[in-house]
C-alpha positions in Angstrom: 7.7 -25.8 -23.2 6.8 -22.3 -24.3 7.2 -19.7 -21.5 4.3 -17.6 -20.4 4.1 -14.0 -21.6 4.6 -11.5 -18.8 2.1 -8.9 -17.5 2.9 -5.8 -15.5 0.0 -4.1 -13.7 -0.5 -2.6 -10.2 -1.9 0.1 -8.0 -0.8 3.3 -6.5 -0.5 3.0 -2.7 -2.8 5.9 -1.8 -5.4 4.0 0.3 -7.6 0.9 0.2 -9.0 -0.2 -3.1 -12.7 0.1 -4.0 -15.2 -1.5 -6.4 -14.1 0.8 -9.2 -10.7 -0.9 -9.0 -12.4 -4.3 -8.9 -14.4 -3.7 -12.0 -11.6 -1.9 -13.8 -8.7 -4.2 -13.1 -8.8 -6.6 -10.2 -11.4 -9.1 -11.5 -9.5 -9.2 -14.7 -6.2 -9.9 -12.9 -7.8 -12.9 -11.2 -8.8 -14.3 -14.7 -5.4 -13.7 -16.2 -3.1 -15.0 -13.5 -3.2 -18.6 -14.7 -2.5 -17.6 -18.3 0.3 -15.1 -17.8 3.3 -14.5 -15.5 1.9 -11.6 -13.5 3.8 -8.9 -11.7 1.7 -6.7 -9.4 3.4 -3.4 -8.6 2.7 -1.7 -5.3 3.4 1.8 -6.8 4.6 3.7 -3.8 6.9 6.0 -5.8 4.0 6.9 -8.2 1.9 7.6 -5.1 4.4 10.3 -4.1 3.5 12.3 -7.3 0.2 13.3 -5.6 0.7 12.4 -1.9 4.3 13.3 -1.2 3.1 15.3 1.9 1.4 12.2 3.4 4.1 9.5 3.7 2.2 7.8 6.5 -0.7 7.1 4.2 1.6 5.7 1.5 3.5 3.4 4.0 0.2 2.0 5.4 -1.3 1.6 2.0 1.5 -0.8 0.8 -0.1 -3.4 3.1 -3.7 -2.3 2.3 -3.2 -2.6 -1.4 -1.4 -6.0 -1.2 -4.2 -7.4 1.0 -6.9 -6.0 -1.4 -5.2 -7.8 -4.3 -5.0 -11.1 -2.4 -8.4 -10.8 -1.0 -10.2 -10.8 -4.3 -8.6 -14.1 -5.3 -5.1 -13.5 -6.6 -2.9 -16.4 -5.7 0.4 -15.5 -4.1 1.9 -18.7 -5.5 1.1 -17.5 -9.0 1.6 -13.7 -8.9 4.6 -11.6 -7.8 4.0 -8.7 -5.5 6.6 -6.0 -6.0 7.2 -2.8 -4.0 8.1 -0.2 -6.6 10.6 1.7 -4.4 12.5 -1.5 -3.7 13.5 -2.1 -7.3 16.7 -0.2 -8.3 16.3 -0.9 -12.0 13.1 1.2 -12.1 14.9 4.2 -10.7 17.8 3.9 -13.1 15.5 3.3 -16.2 13.5 6.4 -15.2 16.6 8.5 -15.4 17.8 7.0 -18.7 14.3 7.4 -20.3 14.0 11.0 -19.2 16.8 11.8 -21.6 14.7 10.6 -24.5 11.5 12.5 -23.9 10.9 16.2 -24.7 9.2 18.2 -22.0 6.5 19.4 -24.4 5.5 15.8 -25.1 4.8 15.3 -21.4 2.9 18.6 -21.1 0.6 17.7 -23.9 -0.2 14.2 -22.7 -4.0 14.2 -22.3 -4.0 12.0 -19.2 -1.6 14.3 -17.4 -3.7 17.3 -18.3 -6.9 15.6 -16.9 -5.2 14.5 -13.7 -3.7 17.9 -13.2 -7.1 19.5 -13.4 -8.5 16.8 -11.1 -6.0 17.6 -8.4 -6.1 21.3 -9.0 -2.4 21.5 -9.9 -1.2 24.7 -11.6 2.5 24.2 -11.1 3.4 20.6 -11.9 6.2 18.9 -10.1 8.9 17.2 -12.1 7.7 13.8 -10.8 4.1 14.4 -11.7 4.9 15.6 -15.2 7.3 12.7 -15.7 4.8 10.1 -14.5 4.6 8.4 -18.0 8.4 8.1 -18.0 8.4 6.4 -14.6 5.6 4.2 -15.8 7.7 3.1 -18.8 10.4 2.1 -16.3 7.9 0.1 -14.3 6.8 -1.8 -17.4 10.2 -2.5 -18.9 12.3 -3.4 -15.8 11.0 -6.9 -16.2 10.5 -6.6 -20.0 6.7 -7.0 -19.7 5.0 -8.2 -22.8 1.5 -6.9 -22.0 0.0 -4.2 -19.8 -3.7 -4.4 -18.9 -5.2 -0.8 -19.4 -8.4 1.0 -19.7 -8.9 3.5 -22.6 -8.0 6.4 -20.4 -4.5 5.0 -19.9 -3.8 4.3 -23.6 -2.0 7.7 -24.1 0.4 6.8 -21.2 1.1 3.4 -22.7 1.5 4.8 -26.2 4.2 7.1 -24.9 5.9 4.2 -23.2 5.9 2.3 -26.5 7.5 5.3 -28.2 10.2 5.6 -25.5 11.0 1.9 -25.9 11.2 2.0 -29.6 13.4 5.1 -29.5 15.7 3.3 -27.0 15.9 0.2 -29.2 16.6 2.3 -32.3 19.4 4.3 -30.5 21.1 1.5 -28.7 19.9 -1.8 -30.0 22.1 -2.0 -33.1 19.5 -4.0 -34.9 18.4 -6.0 -31.8 15.5 -5.2 -29.6 16.9 -4.9 -26.1 13.5 -4.0 -24.6 10.1 -5.5 -25.4 7.7 -3.0 -26.9 4.7 -3.5 -24.5 1.3 -4.3 -26.0 -2.0 -3.1 -24.4 -4.4 -5.6 -23.0 -7.4 -3.4 -23.3 -10.3 -3.9 -20.9 -13.8 -3.2 -22.3 -15.2 -2.8 -18.8 -17.0 0.6 -18.4 -15.7 2.9 -15.7 -17.7 2.7 -12.5 -19.1 6.1 -11.4 -19.3 7.3 -7.8 -22.3 6.8 -5.6 -22.8 10.6 -5.7 -23.8 10.4 -9.3 -21.0 12.6 -10.3 -17.8 11.6 -12.0 -15.6 8.6 -11.4 -15.4 6.7 -8.1 -12.3 8.0 -6.3 -10.5 7.4 -3.0 -10.4 11.2 -2.3 -14.0 11.9 -3.4 -15.9 10.1 -0.6 -18.1 8.3 -3.1 -16.7 4.8 -3.1 -17.6 1.3 -1.7 -14.3 -0.2 -0.5 -13.4 -3.9 -0.7 -12.8 -3.7 3.0 -16.3 -2.3 3.8 -18.4 -4.6 6.0 -22.0 -5.6 5.2 -23.7 -2.8 7.2 -21.4 -0.2 5.6 -22.2 -1.4 2.1 -26.0 -1.2 2.8 -25.7 2.3 4.3 -23.7 3.6 1.3 -26.1 2.1 -1.2 -29.0 3.5 0.7 -27.6 7.0 0.4 -26.6 6.7 -3.2 -28.0 9.3 -5.7 -30.8 8.1 -8.0 -33.0 9.9 -10.4 -33.5 13.2 -8.6 -36.7 14.0 -10.6 -38.3 10.9 -9.2 -40.1 11.8 -6.0 -42.7 9.1 -5.4 -42.7 5.4 -6.3 -45.5 6.1 -8.8 -43.2 8.5 -10.7 -41.6 7.0 -13.7 -37.8 6.9 -13.4 -34.8 7.3 -15.7 -32.2 4.7 -15.1 -29.8 6.5 -17.4 -29.2 9.2 -14.8 -29.2 6.8 -11.8 -26.0 5.8 -10.2 -27.6 2.7 -8.7 -28.6 1.5 -12.2 -24.9 1.6 -13.2 -24.0 -0.6 -10.3 -26.7 -3.1 -11.3 -25.3 -3.2 -14.8 -21.8 -4.0 -13.4 -22.8 -6.4 -10.6 -26.3 -7.6 -11.5 -26.3 -8.0 -15.3 -28.9 -10.8 -15.2 -31.5 -8.5 -13.8 -30.3 -5.2 -15.2 -32.7 -5.0 -18.2 -35.7 -6.0 -16.1 -34.9 -3.5 -13.3 -34.5 -0.7 -15.8 -37.8 -1.5 -17.5 -39.6 -1.6 -14.1 -38.0 1.7 -13.1 -39.1 3.4 -16.3 -42.7 2.1 -15.8 -42.8 2.9 -12.0 -43.1 -0.8 -11.1 -40.2 -0.8 -8.7 -39.2 1.8 -6.1 -35.7 3.0 -5.2 -35.8 1.4 -1.8 -36.4 -2.1 -3.2 -33.9 -1.5 -6.0 -31.2 -0.4 -3.6 -31.8 -3.4 -1.3 -31.5 -5.7 -4.3 -28.1 -4.1 -5.2 -26.9 -4.3 -1.6 -27.6 -8.0 -1.5 -25.7 -8.6 -4.7 -22.7 -6.5 -3.6 -22.5 -8.2 -0.2 -22.7 -11.7 -1.9 -19.7 -10.7 -4.0 -17.8 -9.4 -1.0 -18.5 -12.3 1.4 -15.5 -14.4 0.2 -13.4 -11.3 -0.1 -14.0 -10.5 3.5 -13.1 -14.1 4.5 -9.8 -13.9 2.7 -9.1 -10.4 4.1 -9.7 -11.7 7.7 -7.1 -14.4 7.1 -4.5 -12.1 5.7 -5.1 -9.4 8.3 -4.3 -12.0 10.9 -1.1 -13.0 9.1 0.6 -9.7 8.3 4.0 -11.4 8.5 2.9 -13.5 5.5 2.1 -10.4 3.5 5.4 -8.9 4.4 7.2 -12.1 3.2 5.2 -12.1 -0.1 6.2 -8.5 -0.8 9.8 -9.0 0.3 10.3 -12.1 -1.8 8.5 -10.6 -4.8 10.6 -7.5 -4.7 13.8 -9.6 -4.3 12.8 -11.6 -7.4 12.0 -8.4 -9.3 15.4 -6.9 -8.3 17.2 -10.0 -9.7 15.3 -9.6 -13.0 16.0 -5.9 -13.1 19.7 -6.2 -12.5 20.1 -8.7 -15.4 18.3 -6.3 -17.7 20.3 -3.3 -16.5 23.5 -5.1 -17.4 22.3 -5.4 -21.0 21.0 -1.8 -21.0 24.2 -0.2 -19.7 26.3 -2.3 -22.1 24.1 -1.2 -25.0 24.4 2.5 -23.9 28.2 2.2 -23.6 28.2 3.0 -19.9 29.1 -0.4 -18.5 32.2 -0.1 -16.3 33.7 -3.1 -18.1 33.7 -1.1 -21.4 35.8 1.7 -19.8 38.9 -0.6 -19.6 
């Protein structure tokens, strides 16, 4: 029987996950879990690159992110939850890979530049600059075959692929020790924030969280920014500049074209349009809330899933590191 290909994906533990995460990755994970051996990384080390001064948030978010993943329908019997900081192979590989990457390559990575501007960083820490190197270690400690990514993460993954190829060329002696990871590209458009600005973000206050209750969802949608030039119901609207329209496209595709047409012709008002969206979002989140309630009442079970998943990941990583160190000539056995 042919073994399943392995996927590595995950989330930084910097707070609860929101609908942007659901559209961008979580719903796809649920679809893929039966087809692939799936590792979900609770990326607490990567969270330190931007939140090193807030360790309480990172610690609390390990549970939050795990529960969010399980609440959307990921099956703990099928997927493996892994706490990043608990896998020694990731730390070791990060060090080894850092020897292979010029600093200028990291400085010119477009994703790093964009995120540095987003966080207002002028002086980059070593950890922030080396994020793609650490990410390569995340992917390769278990020799993942595929990495689900959006287009904005492709530069990171391409650098990972280059690092892996360079490692294999240097140390493989004709054999590929590490799998060159392939992107599993998502064609889902990025979900913007309710404020009508840029992307939905944990730190921007413009997100609907998977943990939000029904009333909170309705309130957030009610306050969402629409077409600011539309004052009265009789005014014709422009769905292209309306954040609510973008949510209808993502969560109410069957009615999206009709809603846009009615908006352009002033046959639907923003209040009715927003109520319709709230109904659709709450219908989506009802089963998520039920599962969340169960897991929040069984935190010991979450701890066990993370502990066992990390233990499994460590076993896989240790086997790989034995091969890596032997190929690099730094295995203790080779010294005698």
